[in-house]
N, C-alpha and C positions, 0 to 999 in steps of 0.2 A: 492199611486199615489205621484210620483217625477215633483215634476215644480223649472224648472229657470230661470228668466227676470229677462230685460234689462229696468228700465219706460224714459218715455217720458216724460217731463215737468210739462205736462198732467197729468199725474199715472198712461195714457192706455204702455202696456206691448206693443214696439218695436222690442223687441227681444226676445221669449222662447224653451227653451230645455222644453219636454214636454211626460208622457208618456202615454196620453192622446193622442187619435183626438181634429180636429181643426174639426170646421166650416167657412166657408170661407166663405157663410155674410155673417157671422156677425165680420168680421174681418174685408173684404170689408165697411160693411156700418160703421164701424166706419172711413175709411179712409175718406168716402166720407165731402166736405165744398167746399166756394163760390169758392175760388182759382182754384178748380180740376174740369181740365176737357176727362183728361181718368185716369185708374186704371188698369194699365194695370199686371193680374196674369199669377206662372207660381206653379204646379200644381201635385212632382212628388207622382209618387204611384211606390207600390211592383207588379211589371213583377212576371206572373207566368213561363215564361220563360229565363233563360240564354243563356251567351253561349255556356255554359255546360251542356245546358237541362232544364227540369222542374225543377222548385221553387218552393217549398214542403210551406218556411215560412220565415222570416227574421228578425235575432236576430242587432240591430242598441248596439253597444257601445258609448261612446263620455266621456270625459272629461269637462263637464262643468267647469274649470273658465275656459282651456285654452282657447272654446268653445265658452265662453261668452265674454272674450277680442278678439279676432278674429272676432268673428259676432259683436261688436262694429263697432272697424275697419274698416272695409270693409261695415257698412254702411254709416258710416262715409263718409268716402270716397265716394260713390254713393251719397250720399246728394249733397256734393259738387260739385262733376265732369260730371251730369249727371245735377246740376237743381231744382232738385224736389223738393218732397213738404214731402211725409214723404213716408217710408221703411218699410214694416214687414217681419221679419222671423221668421218664426215657424217653428223647424225637431222633429221631432221623433223620444224617443227611445227605446228602450226592443223589445218586439216575436210581427212583424207582418205578418200580412200576407199575402196572395196576394192579391192587391186593394189595403188597405189599405191606405192614405195617406202618406207618409216617407214625405212631405215638404211643404213650402207655402212660397213663394217668394213674396209678393208683391208691386208695388210700387201708386203710386201716381201722380200727376205731372198733370200743367196747360198744353201743350203740349208732343202729344199720344211717342216723337219720343223722346223723352226722358222720358220717362218713360217704350218707349222696352230695350231703351239703357244698364238702368241703372239696371234693372231689369235683362238680364241678361247678366251685368256683376258683378251683389253679386250671380247667383249663382252659373256663372262659380269662382269665387274666391274661392267662400265656398267648394266647389268641391276640394280645389288647399289649401288650407288653414288653414282647424277649424277640430280640431282635433275628429276626428267621422265615425269606424269603421263600416261593412256591412258583416254580416257572414250569406252567406246564406244559408239554409239549402234543399239536395235532395236525395230524396231517393235510390242516391250510394255516401252519406255522407255530408261533411259541404263544404264547399270553404270560406277562407276570398276574399273579391271583392277586386281586385285587388288595386283599386283604391285608395286609401287613408289607405290601408290593414294595421294595425302594425309591423314592422320592431324586 
């Protein structure tokens, strides 16, 4: 079991790269406090189909040190830019099957507009900047997913 995480001052994992599944309810419950008026979540899962057809499973590779550095920067940018209370980023790696969770972005804020905007920003920036690569296994072979494929 491989886990990499960055922790807040209170010791809660804010950013986590893991080969294990995550519990959305547990993550969200840790974000609730008096100042929070809403929590927005995005959960990415392995699809059974892609542009190329049927997907049997997905392998996700990550460069942990660089990924954590970029995720930390994205987290800090979003907190400052959107004035939100807390952001959780969990991304899995390893072999995942259709329907498995890949990523969780959870954002808590006093108001929903900020939470929705920050959540969108985090997932968009993650896809652009974080060194995570996906390889789909299909009946006809394997292929790297274009977005984020290694050079």
